[in-house]
C-alpha positions in Angstrom: 93.0 -26.8 -99.9 91.8 -30.0 -101.6 88.2 -29.9 -103.0 86.9 -32.6 -100.7 87.5 -30.3 -97.7 85.9 -27.3 -99.2 82.3 -26.5 -98.3 79.8 -26.0 -101.1 78.2 -23.3 -99.0 78.9 -19.6 -99.7 80.6 -18.3 -96.6 80.7 -14.5 -97.3 78.3 -12.2 -99.0 78.4 -8.4 -99.2 75.4 -6.3 -100.3 75.2 -2.6 -100.8 72.5 0.0 -101.5 73.5 3.3 -103.0 71.0 6.0 -104.1 72.5 9.5 -104.2 69.1 11.1 -104.8 67.8 9.8 -101.5 71.2 10.0 -99.7 71.4 6.3 -99.1 74.8 4.6 -98.9 74.4 1.4 -96.9 76.2 -1.9 -96.7 75.2 -5.3 -95.3 77.7 -8.1 -94.9 76.9 -11.8 -94.0 79.6 -14.3 -93.1 79.5 -17.9 -91.9 82.4 -18.9 -89.7 83.5 -21.3 -87.0 84.9 -20.0 -83.7 87.7 -21.6 -81.8 85.4 -24.2 -80.3 83.9 -25.3 -83.6 80.6 -23.5 -83.2 79.0 -22.4 -86.5 78.2 -18.6 -86.4 76.4 -16.3 -88.8 77.9 -12.8 -88.4 75.8 -9.9 -89.8 77.5 -6.5 -90.1 75.6 -3.5 -91.4 75.6 0.3 -91.5 76.3 3.4 -93.5 79.2 3.2 -95.9 82.2 4.9 -94.2 81.1 4.0 -90.6 81.9 1.1 -88.3 78.3 0.0 -88.4 76.8 -2.6 -86.2 77.2 -6.3 -85.8 75.1 -9.3 -84.6 76.2 -12.9 -84.2 73.8 -15.9 -84.3 75.0 -19.4 -83.5 73.8 -22.5 -85.3 74.2 -26.2 -84.8 75.1 -27.0 -88.4 76.6 -25.1 -91.3 73.5 -25.9 -93.4 71.2 -24.1 -91.0 73.5 -21.1 -91.0 73.6 -21.1 -94.9 69.8 -21.2 -95.0 69.6 -18.2 -92.6 72.2 -16.4 -94.7 70.2 -16.9 -97.9 66.9 -15.9 -96.2 68.5 -12.6 -95.0 70.1 -12.0 -98.4 66.7 -12.5 -100.2 65.1 -10.0 -97.8 67.8 -7.4 -98.3 67.6 -7.8 -102.1 63.9 -7.2 -102.0 64.6 -4.0 -100.2 66.9 -2.8 -102.9 70.3 -4.1 -101.9 72.6 -5.4 -104.7 75.5 -7.9 -104.5 78.9 -6.2 -104.4 
């Protein structure tokens, strides 16, 4: 794909938190996508490693708004001990 069509926004981020002493093995995935109708969506998928987990979808009017929400959630999770995978 030519560079002029690529978005500068990071579209997928996976975080994890593993602490064997406390029995914590969790993941948190954030992804920006467009559906078939062109609606920008932020898909959050989280849970214990090895399970199906849960999913929540939030729609945004622009890709920039979705990117800001992704970064805000990522900052929150990193403060709670999650690391980039």
